C-alpha positions in Angstrom: 56.2 2.5 1.3 53.5 4.4 3.3 52.0 6.1 0.3 51.7 2.5 -1.1 49.7 0.9 1.7 48.3 4.2 2.2 46.4 4.8 -1.6 45.4 0.3 -1.8 43.6 1.3 2.5 41.7 4.2 0.7 40.4 2.3 -2.2 39.1 -0.8 0.2 37.8 1.2 2.5 35.8 3.6 0.0 34.5 0.5 -1.8 33.4 -0.7 1.6 31.8 2.5 2.2 29.9 2.2 -1.5 28.8 -1.2 -0.6 27.2 -0.7 2.4 25.6 2.6 1.6 24.3 0.5 -2.0 23.4 -2.4 0.2 21.1 -0.3 2.3 19.1 1.5 -0.5 18.9 -2.1 -2.0 17.4 -3.5 1.4 15.5 0.1 1.7 13.7 0.0 -1.6 13.3 -3.7 -1.2 11.0 -3.3 2.0 9.0 0.1 0.5 8.1 -2.6 -2.2 6.9 -5.0 0.3 5.0 -2.4 2.5 3.4 -1.3 -0.5 3.0 -4.8 -1.6 0.7 -5.1 1.4 -1.3 -1.9 1.4 -2.1 -2.9 -1.7 -3.6 -7.1 -0.9 -4.8 -5.1 2.6 -6.6 -2.6 0.0 -8.0 -5.2 -2.5 -9.2 -7.1 0.6 -11.0 -4.5 2.9 -12.7 -3.1 -0.5 -13.7 -7.1 -0.9 -14.4 -7.9 2.9 -17.0 -4.6 2.2 -18.6 -5.4 -0.8 -19.1 -9.4 0.2 -21.2 -7.6 3.5 -22.9 -5.4 1.3 -24.0 -8.0 -1.8 -25.1 -10.6 1.6 -27.4 -8.0 2.9 -28.6 -7.1 -0.9 -28.9 -10.9 -1.3 -30.6 -11.0 2.1 -33.2 -8.3 1.1 -33.9 -9.7 -2.7 -35.1 -13.1 -0.9 -37.6 -10.9 1.3 -41.3 -11.5 0.4 -42.8 -8.6 2.0 -40.4 -6.7 -0.4 -41.0 -8.6 -3.6 -44.2 -8.7 -3.3 -44.6 -5.2 -2.8 -42.5 -4.2 -5.9 -45.1 -6.9 -7.6 -48.0 -4.2 -6.6 -46.1 -1.8 -7.2 -47.0 -0.6 -3.4 -44.3 2.1 -2.6 -45.2 2.7 0.7 -45.1 -0.4 1.9 -41.4 -1.3 0.1 -40.2 1.8 2.1 -42.0 0.9 5.1 -40.5 -2.4 5.2 -36.9 -1.6 3.7 -36.7 1.2 6.4 -37.5 -0.9 9.4 -35.3 -3.6 8.3 -32.4 -1.4 8.2 -33.2 0.4 11.7 -33.2 -3.2 13.1 -29.7 -3.6 12.5 -28.9 0.3 13.0 -29.8 -0.2 16.3 -28.3 -3.9 17.5 -25.5 -3.7 15.7 -24.6 0.2 14.9 -24.4 -0.5 11.2 -25.9 2.1 9.0 -27.5 0.5 6.1 -28.3 2.5 3.1 -30.8 0.1 0.6 -32.5 1.1 -2.3 -34.9 -1.0 -4.6 -35.3 0.1 -8.4 -38.2 -0.9 -10.1 -37.0 -2.6 -14.4 -37.9 0.4 -15.6 -34.8 2.2 -13.9 -36.4 4.1 -11.4 -36.7 4.2 -7.4 -39.3 2.4 -5.8 -37.9 2.7 -2.1 -34.8 4.0 -0.3 -34.2 2.9 3.1 -33.2 7.0 4.2 -36.1 8.6 2.7 -39.7 7.8 1.1 -39.7 11.4 -1.3 -38.1 10.4 -4.1 -40.5 7.3 -5.3 -40.9 7.2 -8.7 -37.8 9.5 -9.4 -35.6 7.8 -12.8 -32.1 7.3 -12.2 -31.0 5.8 -15.5 -29.3 8.7 -16.9 -26.6 8.9 -14.4 -26.4 4.9 -13.5 -25.5 3.4 -16.5 -24.2 0.5 -14.6 -27.5 -0.8 -14.7 -27.1 -1.8 -18.2 -25.0 -5.2 -17.6 -28.1 -6.4 -16.4 -29.7 -6.4 -19.9 -27.1 -9.5 -20.6 -26.0 -11.1 -17.1 -28.3 -11.9 -14.1 -26.0 -12.6 -11.3 -26.1 -10.0 -8.8 -22.7 -7.6 -8.5 -21.0 -5.4 -6.4 -18.2 -3.1 -8.0 -17.1 0.5 -7.3 -19.7 2.7 -9.2 -20.2 6.3 -9.4 -23.6 8.1 -8.9 -24.6 11.2 -7.0 -21.4 10.1 -5.1 -18.8 7.4 -5.5 -19.5 4.7 -3.9 -19.7 0.6 -3.4 -22.9 -0.8 -4.9 -23.5 -4.6 -4.3 -26.8 -5.2 -6.8 -29.4 -7.9 -6.6 -31.7 -7.9 -9.6 -35.0 -9.2 -8.1 -37.0 -11.9 -10.0 -40.3 -13.5 -9.4 -41.7 -16.8 -11.3 -39.2 -15.9 -14.0 -40.3 -12.1 -14.3 -37.6 -9.7 -13.9 -38.8 -7.0 -11.2 -36.0 -5.1 -10.7 -33.2 -4.1 -8.4 -32.2 -4.7 -4.9 -29.2 -2.4 -4.0 -27.1 -2.0 -0.5 -24.3 1.1 -0.5 -21.4 1.5 1.1 -19.0 4.5 0.9 -15.0 4.3 2.4 -15.7 5.7 5.9 -14.5 2.6 8.1 -12.1 1.8 5.2 -10.4 5.3 5.7 -10.1 4.9 9.5 -9.1 1.0 9.4 -6.0 2.5 7.3 -5.7 5.6 9.4 -5.6 2.6 12.7 -2.8 1.6 11.0 -0.4 5.0 10.7 -1.7 5.3 6.9 -3.7 7.7 5.6 -6.1 6.6 2.7 -7.7 9.2 -0.2 -9.9 8.1 -3.0 -9.7 9.9 -5.4 -12.9 10.3 -8.6 -11.5 11.3 -11.5 -12.6 15.4 -12.1 -14.5 13.9 -15.7 -17.0 12.4 -13.5 -17.5 15.2 -11.7 -21.4 16.1 -13.9 -22.3 12.5 -12.9 -21.3 12.7 -8.8 -23.5 15.8 -8.2 -22.9 15.2 -4.3 -19.7 15.9 -4.6 -19.5 19.0 -6.6 -18.5 20.7 -3.9 -16.0 17.9 -2.4 -11.7 19.2 -2.4 -9.7 18.4 -5.2 -6.2 17.7 -6.0 -4.8 17.6 -9.1 -7.5 16.3 -12.0 -9.3 14.6 -8.5 -12.1 15.0 -6.5 -11.5 13.4 -3.2 -13.9 11.0 -2.1 -14.0 10.1 1.5 -15.4 12.1 3.9 -12.8 11.7 6.6 -9.4 12.0 5.1 -6.2 13.6 6.8 -5.6 17.1 6.2 -2.2 17.0 7.0 -1.2 15.8 3.7 -3.5 17.4 1.4 -0.1 20.3 1.2 2.1 17.6 0.0 -0.5 16.2 -2.4 -1.3 19.0 -4.3 2.3 19.5 -4.9 3.6 16.1 -6.1 3.6 15.3 -10.4 0.3 12.9 -10.3 1.7 11.1 -13.7 4.5 10.4 -12.0 3.5 9.0 -8.9 0.8 6.4 -11.4 4.0 5.5 -13.3 6.2 4.8 -10.4 3.6 3.7 -7.8 5.5 5.0 -4.8 6.9 8.4 -4.4 9.4 9.9 -1.1 7.9 13.4 -0.6 8.5 15.6 2.4 9.4 12.3 5.0 6.3 10.8 3.3 6.0 7.9 1.1 2.9 8.2 -1.0 1.9 5.0 -2.8 -0.5 5.2 -5.8 -3.2 2.3 -6.9 -5.5 2.2 -9.7 -9.4 2.3 -9.3 -11.6 1.1 -11.3 -15.4 0.5 -11.7 -17.6 -2.9 -12.8 -16.3 -2.4 -16.5 -12.4 -2.3 -15.7 -12.8 1.5 -16.8 -10.3 3.2 -14.7 -12.3 6.1 -12.9 -9.5 7.1 -10.0 -6.8 6.4 -7.8 -6.5 5.2 -3.9 -3.3 7.1 -2.9 -2.0 5.8 0.7 0.3 8.1 2.7 2.5 6.6 4.9 4.9 8.5 7.6 8.6 7.7 7.3 8.6 7.6 10.9 5.8 4.5 10.9 8.0 2.0 8.9 8.7 0.0 11.4 5.8 -1.4 11.8 6.0 -3.1 8.7 7.8 -6.4 8.3 8.7 -8.7 5.9 6.7 -10.9 5.0 7.6 -13.7 6.9 7.3 -11.6 10.0 3.8 -10.0 9.8 3.4 -9.9 13.6 3.7 -6.1 14.2 1.0 -5.5 11.7 -1.5 -8.2 12.2 -1.2 -6.6 15.8 -2.0 -3.0 14.1 -4.8 -4.8 12.4 -6.6 -6.7 15.3 -5.8 -3.0 17.2 -7.6 -1.0 14.0 -11.0 -3.0 14.8 -11.1 -2.1 18.3 -10.5 1.4 17.0 -12.9 1.5 14.7 -15.3 0.4 17.4 -14.5 3.0 19.5 -14.6 6.0 17.3 -18.4 4.7 15.7 -19.4 5.5 19.4 -17.8 8.4 19.9 -18.6 10.4 16.8 -22.3 8.7 16.9 -24.3 12.2 17.6 -23.1 15.6 15.5 -23.5 18.8 16.7 -24.5 20.3 13.3 -27.5 17.7 13.0 -29.8 21.0 13.8 -28.5 22.9 10.9 -30.9 22.2 8.1 -29.6 21.7 4.0 -29.7 25.0 3.3 -28.4 26.8 6.3 -25.5 23.5 6.3 -23.8 24.5 3.1 -22.9 27.9 4.4 -21.3 26.7 7.1 -18.4 25.1 5.1 -15.8 27.9 5.1 -15.9 28.6 9.0 -15.6 24.6 9.9 -12.2 23.9 11.6 -9.9 21.1 9.8 -10.5 18.7 12.9 -14.1 19.0 12.4 -14.5 18.4 9.4 -14.4 15.0 8.7 -17.9 15.3 10.9 -19.5 17.9 9.1 -19.6 16.2 5.9 -20.7 13.0 7.4 -23.9 15.6 8.5 -23.8 17.2 5.1 -23.8 14.6 3.0 -26.7 12.7 4.5 -28.9 15.8 4.6 -27.9 16.9 1.1 -28.4 13.2 -0.1 -32.1 14.1 0.4 -32.5 16.7 -3.1 -32.4 15.8 -6.4 -29.2 16.9 -8.7 -31.4 19.9 -10.0 -32.5 21.3 -6.3 -28.4 21.0 -5.4 -26.8 23.1 -8.6 -30.2 25.5 -7.3 -28.9 25.5 -3.8 -25.1 26.1 -4.8 -26.5 28.9 -7.2 -28.1 30.1 -4.2 -31.4 30.6 -5.1 -34.9 29.5 -3.8 -35.2 25.8 -3.8 -38.7 24.7 -4.9 -38.9 20.7 -4.8 -39.6 18.7 -7.4 -40.6 14.7 -7.2 -40.8 13.4 -10.9 -42.8 10.4 -10.8 -46.3 8.7 -10.7 -48.8 10.0 -8.3 -50.9 7.5 -6.5 
């Protein structure tokens, strides 16, 4: 009699355990999918926000009468003066660093807000995205590859129906990376290594699998994990659970919808409680609000760099001795200094050759 009761009881208990285990896994999988959707939507929102901010600034500059007249009259000195004064005023009053440049209708640099030494330098060979404006007149903002991967808002400049050139506002991924970091999520902006010859300023960047890490201030703590995963599997499944971390994949596309890389987001499992179901987003919104204050405080704290005293030729030799926790600040300073050099000069520098500055352009 006891045996007859025991066997069905064991079967019932086993079914209950299996059902509970299955239900927990289903709930967990559903939660992970919800988090993946939240992160994807938030990333899209952040990219769109930065694109619109850059586009608004580019539209404003394209309608600046002084800049338009300087471009029309081919007055590069005046163009640089006006452009740099505008961006410096914005930086002084808002602590927002704007990088803007004007390009002629022949695809030559007319003026850049951050230097005045490359006026006349042709850029058409590596800015194939500008071909878009041969058949379109509307402004465009997108992820594009230049000497670095970045967000570019490009506005064509016309006067009396005559096409004069472009104004561009360029931004990178520092603030977006900081935004996700404040949510407990680490962002890695990965450019396909096939584009390394174009993105000359990223030649020395860290590589993971077949990608170049494009954002400067990424978290080093997950690099070992990312180096160990199969990216083809990640791209196919969209999410992996490795080393107590959830790794999410989102494809990166340029303005012509060509796949050029990936956004990879890493969420440690211990932070899962911050992310709720779509009908209860209060903790997620609290974190987003907190991130705004975080960005402001961090920008103020790192406004000055200990590497600012080093020249471009000296700073590249420091990269092997910089502590991991200091590399974000180091790369900020290094990129700013190296960005004033041409592709040929950078190659010479990396080959440890003496640099002879060469500016290709007309002499006034």
